[in-house]
C-alpha positions in Angstrom: 42.6 44.6 -5.6 39.0 44.3 -6.5 37.7 45.0 -3.0 39.4 48.4 -3.1 36.8 49.6 -5.7 33.8 48.6 -3.6 32.2 51.6 -1.9 32.0 51.2 1.9 29.2 52.9 3.8 30.7 53.5 7.3 27.3 54.7 8.6 25.3 51.4 8.5 22.5 51.7 11.0 22.1 49.0 13.6 18.5 48.4 12.6 19.5 47.8 8.9 21.2 44.5 10.0 19.1 43.6 13.0 15.7 43.7 11.4 16.5 41.4 8.5 18.4 39.0 10.9 15.4 38.9 13.2 13.0 38.3 10.3 15.2 35.4 9.1 15.4 33.8 12.6 11.6 34.2 12.9 11.0 32.6 9.6 13.3 29.6 10.5 11.5 29.2 13.8 8.1 29.3 12.2 9.1 26.7 9.7 10.4 24.5 12.4 7.2 24.8 14.4 5.1 24.0 11.3 7.2 20.9 10.7 6.8 19.7 14.3 3.0 20.2 14.2 2.7 18.3 10.9 4.8 15.4 12.3 2.7 15.3 15.5 -0.5 15.4 13.5 0.7 12.6 11.2 1.7 10.3 13.9 -1.5 10.8 15.9 -3.8 10.4 12.9 -2.4 7.0 11.8 -4.3 4.2 13.3 -2.4 1.6 15.2 -3.2 -2.0 14.5 -3.8 -4.1 17.5 -2.2 -7.5 18.0 -5.5 -9.1 17.1 -5.6 -7.1 13.8 -2.1 -8.0 13.0 -2.8 -11.7 13.7 -5.8 -11.6 11.4 -3.7 -10.0 8.7 -1.0 -12.7 9.0 -3.6 -15.4 9.0 -5.0 -14.1 5.7 -1.5 -13.9 4.2 -0.8 -17.5 5.3 -4.1 -18.7 3.8 -3.4 -17.0 0.5 0.1 -18.6 0.4 2.0 -15.4 0.9 3.7 -16.9 4.1 5.2 -20.3 4.8 3.8 -22.3 7.7 7.0 -21.8 9.7 6.8 -18.0 9.2 3.2 -18.0 10.3 3.8 -20.1 13.4 6.7 -17.9 14.4 4.5 -14.7 14.0 1.6 -16.4 15.7 3.6 -17.4 18.8 5.0 -13.8 19.1 1.6 -12.2 18.7 -0.1 -14.7 21.0 2.4 -13.8 23.7 1.7 -10.1 23.1 -2.1 -10.6 23.2 -1.9 -12.6 26.5 0.3 -9.8 28.0 -2.2 -7.1 26.9 -5.1 -9.0 28.3 -3.4 -9.6 31.6 -2.6 -6.0 31.9 -6.1 -4.9 31.0 -7.8 -7.4 33.4 -8.8 -5.8 36.7 -7.2 -7.4 39.8 -9.4 -9.8 41.7 -11.5 -8.2 44.4 -10.6 -8.9 48.0 -13.2 -11.1 49.8 -15.6 -9.4 52.1 -14.9 -10.6 55.6 -18.5 -10.1 56.8 -19.9 -12.5 54.2 -19.4 -16.3 54.5 -17.3 -18.1 51.9 -19.3 -19.9 49.3 -18.5 -23.3 50.8 -19.1 -22.3 54.4 -22.6 -22.7 56.0 -24.1 -19.5 57.3 -23.2 -18.7 60.9 -19.8 -20.3 60.8 -17.7 -17.4 59.3 -14.8 -16.1 61.4 -16.7 -13.0 62.4 -19.4 -15.2 64.0 -17.4 -16.4 67.0 -19.4 -17.9 69.9 -20.1 -15.4 72.7 
């Protein structure tokens, strides 16, 4: 057999295997960390188009004949719904009326807090 001629060193030190294995594991972990950081940097640095920007882009495509009227109408309705939802979410809730101030259509002195004594 060909393995019979290979010299065997029965005195392999534990560090002779452990150190190269640890270096290999460290290199793999470092490469994985670099890849994760590059991916995170790439996704954060790409600007996101707003629905308004997308709508303007599709409007230009339609005006230049790159989209049919049906395609544009379908995209327009989808983006218009998205824009309305974004604006509704961004709008602050209406403020509660101040009970000490009279309503705009009430004459002064007739608010509920001004009950006769």
